[in-house]
C-alpha positions, -999 to +999 in steps of 0.1 A: -784-740+156-819-728+164-850-741+182-877-720+167-882-701+135-904-671+132-914-650+102-888-636+079-885-600+067-883-597+030-883-559+030-855-534+034-863-497+030-847-476+002-833-453+029-814-482+045-803-495+011-788-461+004-769-461+038-756-496+031-745-487-004-726-456+008-708-478+034-699-503+006-685-475-016-664-462+013-652-497+021-642-505-015-631-469-024-650-471-056-684-461-069-706-490-079-740-495-095-756-520-071-780-549-075-796-567-047-806-604-049-822-625-021-801-655-011-824-685-008-804-701+019-803-702+057-828-709+084-829-680+108-823-649+087-830-632+054-798-625+033-792-604+002-762-606-021-751-571-031-733-570-064-716-542-083-706-538-120-709-569-142-726-587-113-694-588-093-704-599-057-693-573-031-712-579+001-738-598+020-766-580+039-780-602+067-813-593+084-819-611+116-854-625+120-873-609+149-901-633+158-881-660+175-878-676+209-840-676+205-836-638+206-824-622+174-809-594+194-785-617+211-775-635+178-770-601+162-747-589+190-727-622+189-721-620+152-712-583+152-687-589+181-671-618+163-668-599+130-652-570+149-628-595+165-619-617+136-630-597+105-605-595+077-585-624+093-605-655+097-640-640+091-655-616+066-648-579+071-676-560+088-688-532+065-719-519+082-744-527+110-775-511+125-791-515+159-822-527+142-805-561+135-788-558+102-752-567+094-734-561+061-701-579+056-678-585+026-686-613+002-660-641+004-649-657-028-644-694-025-661-728-021-679-742+009-661-771+026-687-797+018-684-789-019-646-791-023-625-819-038-613-837-007-583-851-025-569-816-027-579-806+008-554-803+036-572-812+068-545-793+088-558-760+074-592-767+091-576-776+124-553-746+124-581-722+116-602-735+145-573-734+169-566-699+158-601-689+169-597-705+203-562-693+210-569-657+202-597-655+228-588-681+254-592-669+290-594-684+325-620-670+348-647-684+371-672-660+356-667-677+322-679-710+336-711-692+347-715-679+312-713-714+297-738-728+323-762-700+317-763-707+280-775-743+286-798-732+313-815-709+289-819-738+264-834-760+290-859-733+300-868-727+263-875-763+255-892-771+288-917-742+285-922-744+247-956-753+233-939-774+207-937-803+232-901-812+230-895-849+240-891-852+278-863-878+274-842-854+254-848-826+280-839-849+309-807-861+291-797-825+285-803-816+321-780-845+332-753-835+307-753-799+321-747-813+356-717-833+343-706-802+323-701-782+355-674-807+366-657-807+332-656-769+332-638-770+366-613-795+353-605-776+321-611-740+331-579-728+315-592-738+281-625-719+282-626-697+252-647-680+224-661-707+201-678-704+168-708-725+180-721-734+145-691-750+130-707-768+101-690-774+067-711-749+048-698-722+071-662-728+059-651-709+028-619-721+011-601-702-016-566-712-028-556-726+005-571-697+025-599-707+049-624-684+066-655-688+086-690-674+081-721-671+103-709-663+138-743-657+154-740-686+178-705-678+189-702-678+227-681-688+257-674-726+258-647-752+259-631-757+224-641-793+224-677-782+216-665-768+183-644-799+175-673-822+181-698-800+163-676-801+133-672-839+135-710-844+138-717-824+106-687-836+087-699-872+092-734-862+081-720-846+049-696-875+042-665-853+047-635-875+055-622-852+083-625-857+120-610-834+146-592-848+177-609-846+211-594-859+244-606-895+249-622-888+283-643-860+268-652-874+234-684-892+245-696-863+266-694-838+237-708-863+213-738-867+235-741-830+241-741-821+204-764-850+196-790-839+221-788-803+210-793-813+173-822-836+181-839-807+199-831-784+171-845-809+146-877-813+166-883-776+165-877-774+128-900-802+119-927-787+141-924-755+119-923-776+087-888-764+079-864-784+057-836-803+073-805-806+052-788-835+070-797-868+086-794-877+122-786-913+131-812-931+151-804-932+189 
């Protein structure tokens, strides 16, 4: 999820390539002759697929774009932290990172969720994976509520001050939702946890019943219901016959929250002439 896209870096120095390749050799305990290919995919970063002998995919090099309102440094730190926390389990293994905003992680073999044969898909696998993320990091703390509210305050500040003229009715509705959210966080404080934050079907990789998650750059502190509804929103857009359960009294709130965030996100992308790969229903 992003509200503004700046320029992409298509360059990586030979010195950095050498450092990364050494880290890959150490990780795989085998010398390889490497090839680098740009991955024409994604909205906020430049990615390279790093392959070894016989074009065998080994790793992904992710370079975080620098010229963005939504700070690349923060997205970099969030993804790095999540890969350190979940890597090798429910996320790719972190291989290498640099303070300049580059992460290298293992390439995951498998199929994206929106491309699988749904007749052979066990929806329980998806639910259990998401619950595993939340359960492993769930905490109860008053400061965590502040973390959640600060995140949405930063979005409100961003869209209110942007020169891209975000629709006032969307900003006003988000402001009202954040007021309501403060009460919800009080009522469900024991469920505050670490969420993925960008739980879209293309970020699920499925391989012989094993499910893992990619792209953790929007992970943050939240209630787990945000992840559930974010998944539901995108699953519906992609025609995936899976919907995750949300408590009835919270379903409308999180539907409205995700919908407003996505409409703001879409507005920013269209302003920058960026492609949108899904459709939003009319309000």
